Residue frames as a rotation matrix with the C-alpha (Angstrom) as fourth column:
MET 1
0.219 -0.919 -0.328 262.09
0.878 0.039 0.477 105.23
-0.425 -0.393 0.816 218.60
ALA 2
-0.460 -0.472 0.752 262.18
0.834 -0.522 0.182 107.88
0.307 0.710 0.634 215.90
LYS 3
0.455 0.734 0.504 259.56
0.359 -0.670 0.650 110.03
0.815 -0.115 -0.568 217.59
ILE 4
0.792 -0.283 -0.540 261.69
0.529 -0.122 0.840 110.09
-0.304 -0.951 0.053 220.82
LEU 5
-0.190 -0.973 0.134 264.77
0.904 -0.120 0.411 111.07
-0.384 0.199 0.902 218.85
ASP 6
-0.244 0.241 0.939 262.95
0.602 -0.721 0.341 113.78
0.760 0.649 0.031 216.97
ARG 7
0.787 0.617 -0.013 261.63
0.397 -0.489 0.776 115.13
0.473 -0.616 -0.630 220.31
LEU 8
0.491 -0.733 -0.472 265.18
0.630 -0.075 0.773 115.23
-0.601 -0.677 0.425 221.72
LEU 9
-0.491 -0.616 0.616 266.53
0.870 -0.385 0.309 116.87
0.046 0.688 0.725 218.56
LEU 10
0.199 0.621 0.758 263.69
0.541 -0.714 0.444 119.36
0.818 0.322 -0.478 218.66
PHE 11
0.913 0.066 -0.402 264.47
0.396 -0.379 0.836 120.21
-0.097 -0.923 -0.372 222.39
LEU 12
0.024 -0.990 -0.141 268.24
0.772 -0.071 0.631 120.61
-0.635 -0.124 0.763 221.59
TYR 13
-0.442 -0.086 0.893 267.36
0.807 -0.473 0.354 122.74
0.391 0.877 0.279 218.57
SER 14
0.631 0.734 0.249 264.97
0.445 -0.606 0.660 124.92
0.635 -0.306 -0.709 220.63
LEU 15
0.707 -0.435 -0.558 267.67
0.542 -0.175 0.822 125.29
-0.455 -0.884 0.112 223.33
SER 16
-0.307 -0.942 0.136 270.34
0.837 -0.199 0.510 126.28
-0.454 0.271 0.849 220.89
ILE 17
-0.281 0.225 0.933 268.25
0.702 -0.615 0.360 128.79
0.655 0.755 0.015 219.15
GLY 18
0.860 0.497 -0.114 267.08
0.394 -0.505 0.768 130.17
0.324 -0.705 -0.631 222.39
ALA 19
0.330 -0.835 -0.440 270.68
0.681 -0.112 0.723 130.50
-0.653 -0.539 0.532 223.64
LEU 20
-0.501 -0.595 0.628 271.80
0.865 -0.338 0.370 132.16
-0.007 0.729 0.684 220.31
SER 21
0.237 0.710 0.663 268.81
0.574 -0.653 0.494 134.52
0.784 0.264 -0.562 220.44
VAL 22
0.870 0.119 -0.479 269.78
0.488 -0.354 0.798 135.59
-0.075 -0.928 -0.366 223.98
ILE 23
-0.120 -0.975 -0.187 273.43
0.731 -0.214 0.648 136.20
-0.672 -0.059 0.738 223.07
ALA 24
-0.426 0.003 0.905 272.27
0.780 -0.505 0.369 138.19
0.458 0.863 0.213 219.93
ILE 25
0.713 0.638 0.292 269.88
0.398 -0.711 0.580 140.43
0.577 -0.297 -0.761 222.10
LEU 26
0.706 -0.417 -0.572 272.58
0.490 -0.296 0.820 140.97
-0.511 -0.859 -0.005 224.70
LEU 27
-0.396 -0.872 0.287 275.14
0.823 -0.199 0.532 141.96
-0.407 0.447 0.797 222.00
LEU 28
-0.335 0.306 0.891 272.72
0.742 -0.496 0.450 144.20
0.580 0.812 -0.060 220.24
SER 29
0.756 0.654 0.034 271.48
0.462 -0.569 0.680 145.93
0.463 -0.499 -0.733 223.33
GLY 30
0.152 -0.802 0.577 275.00
-0.374 -0.587 -0.718 146.75
0.915 -0.107 -0.389 224.48
VAL 31
0.880 0.049 0.473 274.92
-0.473 0.198 0.859 144.65
-0.051 -0.979 0.197 227.67
LEU 32
0.553 -0.735 0.393 277.72
0.555 0.676 0.485 142.50
-0.622 -0.050 0.781 226.33
PRO 33
0.166 -0.480 -0.861 280.66
-0.444 -0.817 0.369 144.46
-0.881 0.321 -0.348 224.78
ARG 34
0.949 0.255 -0.184 281.02
-0.254 0.275 -0.927 144.05
-0.185 0.927 0.326 221.12
ASN 35
0.338 -0.886 -0.318 284.77
-0.664 0.015 -0.747 143.90
0.667 0.464 -0.583 221.18
LEU 36
0.893 -0.006 0.449 285.21
-0.325 0.680 0.657 140.59
-0.310 -0.733 0.606 223.12
ARG 37
0.040 -0.969 -0.244 288.69
-0.998 -0.026 -0.063 139.40
0.055 0.246 -0.968 223.24
ILE 38
0.921 0.267 0.283 288.93
-0.275 0.961 -0.010 135.86
-0.275 -0.069 0.959 221.99
GLN 39
0.133 -0.980 0.148 292.35
-0.453 0.072 0.889 134.20
-0.882 -0.185 -0.434 222.11
ASP 40
-0.765 -0.488 0.419 291.96
0.063 0.592 0.804 131.87
-0.641 0.642 -0.422 219.25
TRP 41
-0.170 0.726 -0.666 289.69
-0.809 -0.488 -0.326 133.29
-0.562 0.484 0.671 216.40
ASN 42
-0.540 0.015 -0.842 290.17
-0.713 0.523 0.467 130.22
0.447 0.852 -0.271 214.18
SER 43
-0.946 0.236 -0.223 288.72
0.316 0.829 -0.461 127.88
0.076 -0.506 -0.859 216.83
ALA 44
-0.513 0.786 -0.345 285.86
0.020 -0.391 -0.920 130.20
-0.858 -0.479 0.184 217.40
TYR 45
-0.279 0.306 -0.910 285.28
-0.911 -0.384 0.150 130.43
-0.304 0.871 0.386 213.71
ILE 46
-0.765 -0.046 -0.642 285.27
-0.331 0.884 0.331 126.76
0.552 0.466 -0.691 213.22
ALA 47
-0.843 0.511 -0.170 283.02
0.391 0.363 -0.846 126.18
-0.371 -0.779 -0.505 216.26
ALA 48
-0.307 0.733 -0.607 280.57
-0.469 -0.671 -0.574 128.79
-0.828 0.108 0.550 214.81
ILE 49
-0.391 0.187 -0.901 280.52
-0.900 0.126 0.417 127.16
0.191 0.974 0.119 211.36
VAL 50
-0.922 0.010 -0.386 279.90
0.041 0.996 -0.074 123.62
0.384 -0.085 -0.919 213.01
VAL 51
-0.676 0.674 -0.299 277.07
0.235 -0.187 -0.954 125.03
-0.698 -0.715 -0.032 215.06
ALA 52
-0.286 0.514 -0.809 275.53
-0.711 -0.680 -0.181 126.65
-0.643 0.523 0.560 212.06
VAL 53
-0.609 0.054 -0.791 275.73
-0.654 0.529 0.540 123.61
0.448 0.847 -0.287 209.91
ILE 54
-0.903 0.335 -0.268 274.09
0.428 0.756 -0.496 121.39
0.037 -0.562 -0.826 212.74
LEU 55
-0.546 0.727 -0.416 271.42
0.093 -0.441 -0.893 123.84
-0.832 -0.526 0.173 213.14
PHE 56
-0.397 0.271 -0.877 270.81
-0.898 -0.314 0.309 124.09
-0.192 0.910 0.368 209.49
LEU 57
-0.793 0.084 -0.604 270.55
-0.193 0.905 0.379 120.20
0.578 0.417 -0.701 209.10
LEU 58
-0.775 0.586 -0.239 268.05
0.485 0.308 -0.818 120.17
-0.406 -0.750 -0.523 212.18
SER 59
-0.369 0.634 -0.680 265.98
-0.551 -0.738 -0.390 122.85
-0.749 0.231 0.621 210.39
ILE 60
-0.536 0.186 -0.824 265.80
-0.782 0.260 0.567 120.67
0.320 0.948 0.006 207.29
ARG 61
-0.934 0.081 -0.349 264.81
0.162 0.964 -0.210 117.72
0.319 -0.252 -0.913 209.36
PHE 62
-0.581 0.730 -0.359 262.01
0.371 -0.155 -0.916 119.53
-0.724 -0.665 -0.181 211.13
PHE 63
-0.416 0.468 -0.780 260.88
-0.755 -0.656 0.009 121.11
-0.507 0.592 0.626 207.89
TYR 64
-0.704 0.052 -0.709 260.54
-0.462 0.724 0.512 117.61
0.540 0.688 -0.486 206.40
ILE 65
-0.827 0.490 -0.274 258.65
0.555 0.640 -0.531 116.29
-0.085 -0.591 -0.802 209.45
SER 66
-0.438 0.744 -0.505 256.20
-0.141 -0.612 -0.779 119.25
-0.888 -0.270 0.372 209.29
LEU 67
-0.331 0.329 -0.885 255.51
-0.921 -0.315 0.227 118.52
-0.204 0.890 0.407 205.57
ARG 68
-0.873 -0.042 -0.486 255.27
-0.269 0.872 0.408 114.83
0.406 0.487 -0.773 205.41
ARG 69
0.047 0.999 -0.011 251.94
-0.688 0.041 0.724 113.07
0.724 -0.026 0.689 205.71
ASP 70
-0.557 -0.128 0.820 251.11
-0.772 0.445 -0.454 111.26
-0.307 -0.886 -0.347 208.97
ARG 71
-0.571 0.212 -0.793 250.48
-0.418 0.756 0.504 107.68
0.706 0.619 -0.343 207.92
THR 72
-0.939 0.190 -0.286 249.09
0.343 0.576 -0.742 106.67
0.024 -0.795 -0.606 211.48
SER 73
-0.678 0.720 -0.150 245.95
-0.544 -0.628 -0.557 108.79
-0.495 -0.296 0.817 210.96
THR 74
0.082 0.707 -0.703 244.46
-0.986 0.159 0.045 106.45
0.144 0.689 0.710 208.39
ARG 75
-0.769 -0.303 0.563 244.47
-0.474 0.861 -0.183 103.15
-0.429 -0.407 -0.806 210.33
SER 76
0.206 0.818 -0.537 242.79
-0.975 0.215 -0.046 100.41
0.078 0.533 0.842 208.61
VAL 77
-0.018 -0.254 0.967 242.42
-0.215 0.946 0.245 96.62
-0.976 -0.203 -0.071 208.37
ASP 78
-0.228 -0.297 -0.927 243.78
-0.963 -0.069 0.259 95.34
-0.141 0.952 -0.270 205.12
GLN 79
0.221 0.274 0.936 242.62
-0.110 0.961 -0.255 92.09
-0.969 -0.047 0.242 203.36
ARG 80
-0.705 -0.440 -0.556 243.70
-0.653 0.096 0.751 90.49
-0.278 0.893 -0.355 200.16
THR 81
0.368 0.797 0.479 241.11
-0.267 0.584 -0.766 88.80
-0.891 0.154 0.428 197.99
GLU 82
-0.132 -0.366 0.921 241.42
0.706 0.617 0.346 87.09
-0.695 0.696 0.177 194.59
TYR 83
0.553 0.286 0.783 240.20
0.783 -0.499 -0.371 90.31
0.285 0.818 -0.499 192.93
GLY 84
0.005 -0.573 0.819 242.45
0.238 -0.795 -0.558 92.69
0.971 0.198 0.132 194.90
ASP 85
-0.815 -0.387 -0.431 243.13
0.497 -0.085 -0.864 94.47
0.298 -0.918 0.261 198.11
ILE 86
0.356 0.918 0.177 240.45
0.428 -0.328 0.842 95.71
0.831 -0.225 -0.509 200.55
GLN 87
-0.829 -0.540 -0.144 240.86
0.377 -0.349 -0.858 98.28
0.413 -0.766 0.493 203.28
ILE 88
0.368 0.929 -0.042 238.34
0.544 -0.179 0.820 98.90
0.754 -0.325 -0.571 205.88
SER 89
-0.306 -0.510 0.804 238.99
-0.274 -0.762 -0.587 101.92
0.912 -0.400 0.094 208.14
MET 90
-0.842 -0.019 -0.540 238.80
0.477 0.443 -0.759 101.46
0.254 -0.896 -0.364 211.93
GLU 91
-0.821 0.563 -0.097 236.21
-0.474 -0.766 -0.433 104.16
-0.318 -0.310 0.896 212.05
THR 92
-0.197 0.745 -0.637 233.98
-0.759 0.295 0.580 101.98
0.620 0.599 0.507 209.92
ILE 93
-0.448 -0.028 -0.894 234.52
0.351 0.914 -0.204 98.92
0.822 -0.405 -0.399 212.18
GLU 94
-0.973 0.054 -0.225 233.76
0.203 -0.272 -0.941 101.12
-0.112 -0.961 0.253 215.22
ASN 95
-0.522 0.829 -0.198 230.49
-0.852 -0.520 0.069 102.44
-0.046 0.205 0.978 213.58
LEU 96
-0.107 0.534 -0.839 229.38
-0.405 0.747 0.528 98.88
0.908 0.396 0.136 212.72
SER 97
-0.617 -0.148 -0.773 230.01
0.503 0.681 -0.532 97.71
0.605 -0.717 -0.346 216.22
LEU 98
-0.913 0.391 -0.113 228.07
-0.219 -0.706 -0.674 100.67
-0.343 -0.591 0.730 217.64
LYS 99
-0.367 0.811 -0.456 225.23
-0.876 -0.137 0.462 99.88
0.312 0.569 0.761 215.25
ALA 100
-0.227 0.232 -0.946 225.08
-0.014 0.970 0.241 96.24
0.974 0.068 -0.217 216.34
ALA 101
-0.836 -0.094 -0.541 225.30
0.527 0.139 -0.839 97.15
0.154 -0.986 -0.066 220.04
GLY 102
-0.851 0.525 -0.019 222.55
-0.508 -0.831 -0.225 99.80
-0.134 -0.181 0.974 219.61
ARG 103
-0.324 0.799 -0.507 220.11
-0.535 0.287 0.795 97.20
0.781 0.528 0.334 218.57
VAL 104
-0.467 0.104 -0.878 220.10
0.658 0.704 -0.267 95.62
0.591 -0.702 -0.398 221.90
LYS 105
0.422 0.708 0.566 217.30
-0.047 -0.607 0.794 97.15
0.906 -0.361 -0.223 224.16
GLY 106
0.912 0.068 -0.404 218.50
0.398 0.091 0.913 98.50
0.099 -0.993 0.056 227.49
ILE 107
-0.029 -0.935 -0.354 221.87
0.808 -0.230 0.542 100.09
-0.588 -0.270 0.762 226.64
ARG 108
0.875 0.198 0.441 222.62
0.419 -0.766 -0.488 103.65
0.241 0.612 -0.753 225.34
ASP 109
0.821 -0.569 -0.049 225.35
-0.553 -0.813 0.185 106.14
-0.145 -0.124 -0.982 225.21
LEU 110
0.779 -0.435 0.452 227.66
0.445 0.891 0.092 103.65
-0.443 0.130 0.887 223.51
LYS 111
0.487 -0.794 -0.364 231.29
-0.840 -0.540 0.055 104.14
-0.240 0.279 -0.930 222.68
SER 112
0.945 -0.246 0.216 233.56
0.267 0.961 -0.074 101.56
-0.189 0.128 0.974 220.98
ARG 113
0.249 -0.930 -0.272 237.38
-0.876 -0.336 0.346 101.04
-0.413 0.152 -0.898 220.51
ILE 114
0.989 0.028 -0.148 239.03
-0.111 0.803 -0.585 98.58
0.103 0.595 0.797 218.10
ARG 115
0.152 -0.979 0.135 242.30
-0.764 -0.030 0.644 96.84
-0.627 -0.201 -0.753 218.31
VAL 116
0.699 0.031 -0.714 243.84
-0.551 0.659 -0.511 94.43
0.455 0.751 0.478 215.82
SER 117
0.135 -0.667 0.732 245.62
-0.719 0.443 0.536 91.42
-0.682 -0.599 -0.420 217.12
GLN 118
-0.830 -0.461 -0.314 247.05
-0.554 0.616 0.560 88.27
-0.065 0.639 -0.767 215.54
ALA 119
-0.789 0.513 0.337 243.77
0.376 0.838 -0.395 86.45
-0.485 -0.186 -0.855 216.36
GLY 120
-0.130 0.753 0.645 241.47
0.901 -0.182 0.394 89.06
0.414 0.632 -0.655 214.83
LEU 121
-0.257 0.154 0.954 239.65
-0.117 -0.985 0.127 92.20
0.959 -0.079 0.272 215.96
GLU 122
-0.564 0.077 -0.822 239.38
0.822 0.146 -0.550 93.00
0.077 -0.986 -0.146 219.67
ILE 123
-0.308 0.575 0.758 236.31
0.169 -0.751 0.638 95.22
0.936 0.324 0.134 220.16
MET 124
-0.797 0.011 -0.604 235.64
0.598 -0.129 -0.791 97.11
-0.086 -0.992 0.096 223.42
ILE 125
-0.085 0.870 0.485 232.07
0.388 -0.420 0.821 98.41
0.918 0.258 -0.302 223.87
ARG 126
-0.911 -0.052 -0.409 231.37
0.401 -0.337 -0.852 100.93
-0.094 -0.940 0.328 226.63
GLY 127
-0.406 0.840 0.360 227.78
0.063 -0.367 0.928 101.88
0.912 0.400 0.096 227.52
VAL 128
-0.863 0.280 0.421 225.18
-0.498 -0.328 -0.803 102.86
-0.087 -0.902 0.422 230.07
VAL 129
-0.739 0.628 -0.242 222.35
0.478 0.743 0.467 100.48
0.474 0.230 -0.850 230.92
ASP 130
-0.243 0.783 0.572 218.85
-0.403 -0.618 0.675 101.31
0.882 -0.067 0.466 231.92
GLY 131
-0.790 -0.139 0.597 218.77
-0.611 0.116 -0.783 98.97
0.040 -0.983 -0.177 234.93
GLU 132
0.161 0.949 0.273 215.60
-0.875 0.265 -0.405 97.13
-0.457 -0.174 0.872 233.93
HIS 133
0.706 -0.010 -0.708 217.38
-0.433 0.784 -0.444 94.19
0.560 0.620 0.550 232.20
SER 134
0.876 -0.453 0.165 219.63
0.200 0.653 0.730 91.47
-0.438 -0.607 0.663 233.54
LEU 135
0.467 -0.752 -0.465 223.25
-0.744 -0.619 0.252 92.63
-0.477 0.228 -0.849 233.18
PRO 136
-0.447 -0.631 0.634 224.66
-0.143 0.750 0.645 89.14
-0.883 0.198 -0.426 232.30
LEU 137
0.101 0.631 0.769 221.93
0.754 0.455 -0.473 88.54
-0.649 0.628 -0.430 229.69
LEU 138
0.926 0.226 -0.301 222.32
0.040 -0.855 -0.517 92.11
-0.374 0.467 -0.801 228.32
THR 139
0.195 -0.921 -0.337 226.10
-0.798 -0.349 0.491 92.04
-0.570 0.173 -0.803 228.01
SER 140
-0.458 -0.367 0.810 226.12
0.136 0.871 0.472 88.54
-0.878 0.326 -0.349 226.39
GLU 141
0.550 0.662 0.509 223.49
0.689 -0.016 -0.724 89.66
-0.471 0.750 -0.465 223.90
ILE 142
0.770 -0.331 -0.545 225.75
-0.450 -0.888 -0.096 92.76
-0.452 0.319 -0.833 223.08
GLN 143
-0.234 -0.950 0.208 228.72
-0.509 0.302 0.806 90.51
-0.828 0.083 -0.554 222.67
ARG 144
-0.249 0.237 0.939 226.86
0.471 0.877 -0.097 88.17
-0.846 0.419 -0.330 220.40
GLN 145
0.763 0.631 0.141 225.28
0.459 -0.375 -0.805 90.74
-0.456 0.679 -0.576 218.22
VAL 146
0.611 -0.616 -0.497 228.48
-0.623 -0.762 0.179 92.75
-0.489 0.200 -0.849 217.82
HIS 147
-0.358 -0.828 0.431 230.58
-0.352 0.547 0.759 89.67
-0.865 0.120 -0.488 217.12
GLU 148
-0.055 0.410 0.910 228.23
0.715 0.652 -0.250 88.31
-0.696 0.637 -0.330 214.47
TYR 149
0.843 0.522 -0.134 227.40
0.304 -0.667 -0.680 91.62
-0.444 0.532 -0.720 212.87
VAL 150
0.440 -0.736 -0.515 230.99
-0.707 -0.638 0.307 92.92
-0.554 0.229 -0.800 212.48
GLN 151
-0.439 -0.677 0.590 232.32
-0.257 0.724 0.640 89.57
-0.861 0.130 -0.492 211.34
GLU 152
0.037 0.612 0.790 229.65
0.717 0.534 -0.448 89.02
-0.696 0.583 -0.419 208.92
THR 153
0.894 0.387 -0.227 229.64
0.200 -0.798 -0.569 92.44
-0.401 0.463 -0.791 207.50
THR 154
0.439 -0.839 -0.320 233.54
-0.824 -0.518 0.229 92.98
-0.358 0.163 -0.919 207.19
GLY 155
0.877 -0.243 -0.415 234.67
-0.019 0.844 -0.535 89.31
0.481 0.477 0.736 206.73
VAL 156
-0.233 -0.949 0.214 237.33
-0.450 -0.090 -0.888 90.02
0.862 -0.303 -0.406 209.27
PRO 157
0.042 0.247 -0.968 237.47
0.667 0.714 0.211 87.55
0.744 -0.655 -0.134 212.27
VAL 158
0.261 0.159 0.952 236.48
-0.586 -0.758 0.287 88.96
0.768 -0.632 -0.105 215.53
ALA 159
-0.564 -0.597 -0.570 238.64
0.115 0.627 -0.771 87.49
0.818 -0.500 -0.285 218.34
ASP 160
-0.579 0.185 -0.794 237.03
0.815 0.140 -0.562 89.16
0.008 -0.973 -0.232 221.33
VAL 161
-0.144 0.585 0.798 234.23
0.211 -0.770 0.602 91.47
0.967 0.255 -0.012 222.21
SER 162
-0.733 -0.240 -0.636 234.58
0.659 -0.018 -0.752 93.13
0.169 -0.970 0.172 225.70
VAL 163
0.224 0.822 0.523 231.55
0.417 -0.566 0.711 95.08
0.881 0.059 -0.470 227.27
TYR 164
-0.815 -0.436 -0.382 232.22
0.545 -0.355 -0.759 97.66
0.196 -0.827 0.527 229.94
ILE 165
0.370 0.914 0.165 229.02
0.702 -0.392 0.595 99.07
0.608 -0.104 -0.787 231.79
ALA 166
-0.584 -0.667 0.463 229.95
0.326 -0.715 -0.619 102.46
0.743 -0.211 0.635 232.80
ASN 167
-0.927 0.349 0.141 226.83
-0.299 -0.456 -0.838 103.41
-0.228 -0.819 0.527 234.74
LEU 168
-0.484 0.874 0.040 223.23
0.842 0.477 -0.252 103.12
-0.240 -0.088 -0.967 235.28
ALA 169
-0.718 0.325 0.615 220.98
0.147 -0.793 0.591 105.66
0.680 0.515 0.522 233.42
GLN 170
-0.825 0.457 -0.331 218.84
0.218 -0.284 -0.934 107.58
-0.521 -0.843 0.135 235.79
SER 171
-0.356 0.747 0.562 215.26
0.860 0.027 0.509 107.62
0.365 0.664 -0.652 234.64
PRO 172
-0.787 0.068 0.613 213.63
-0.103 -0.994 -0.023 110.99
0.608 -0.081 0.790 234.82
SER 173
-0.564 0.607 -0.560 211.49
0.821 0.341 -0.458 111.46
-0.087 -0.718 -0.690 237.71
PHE 174
-0.544 0.518 0.660 208.33
0.120 -0.731 0.672 113.48
0.831 0.444 0.336 237.27
LYS 175
-0.945 0.233 -0.228 206.61
0.175 -0.227 -0.958 115.26
-0.275 -0.946 0.173 240.11
SER 176
-0.236 0.908 0.346 202.88
0.902 0.072 0.426 115.23
0.362 0.413 -0.836 239.80
ARG 177
-0.977 0.023 0.214 201.40
-0.070 -0.974 -0.216 118.64
0.204 -0.226 0.953 240.12
VAL 178
-0.314 0.879 -0.360 198.10
0.947 0.262 -0.187 119.04
-0.070 -0.399 -0.914 242.05
GLU 179
-0.900 -0.025 0.435 196.08
0.129 -0.969 0.212 122.00
0.416 0.247 0.875 241.29
């Protein structure tokens, strides 16, 4: 919700700055006369102060957003043990799942994605098969290997391992050359 609000504020801020810039350019270039007749200078003065204060507050907000550290970039699985806290990055778990899936013969070009749910880790493995092995046997072996290896290595329960076979690897065809 905060990101949507910040985007809306940034849009309004950009629009306001753009409009004020266009008015300043038109005034300075002489397109608009400098001696505009405004009926109530007090109202115009108060409105200008209110706009300036709002734009200043928005500037402070966007300055703060630009400097704060993004906490979503360091996703991890957190565990508490009797000795203290343990944090395992999602990248580590992805690499462990790729290592386990890579041990199975007949699959290559692996990619993995990890989600954390209430039941445990949900691991999605995507790969290309060579076409020489039975797909049901190959995928169940990948699921078993990844499930056991990640759960044993990290100590985090693995709820689900999904395997997506993206394609069949084309074996290189060699043409024999007769001389």
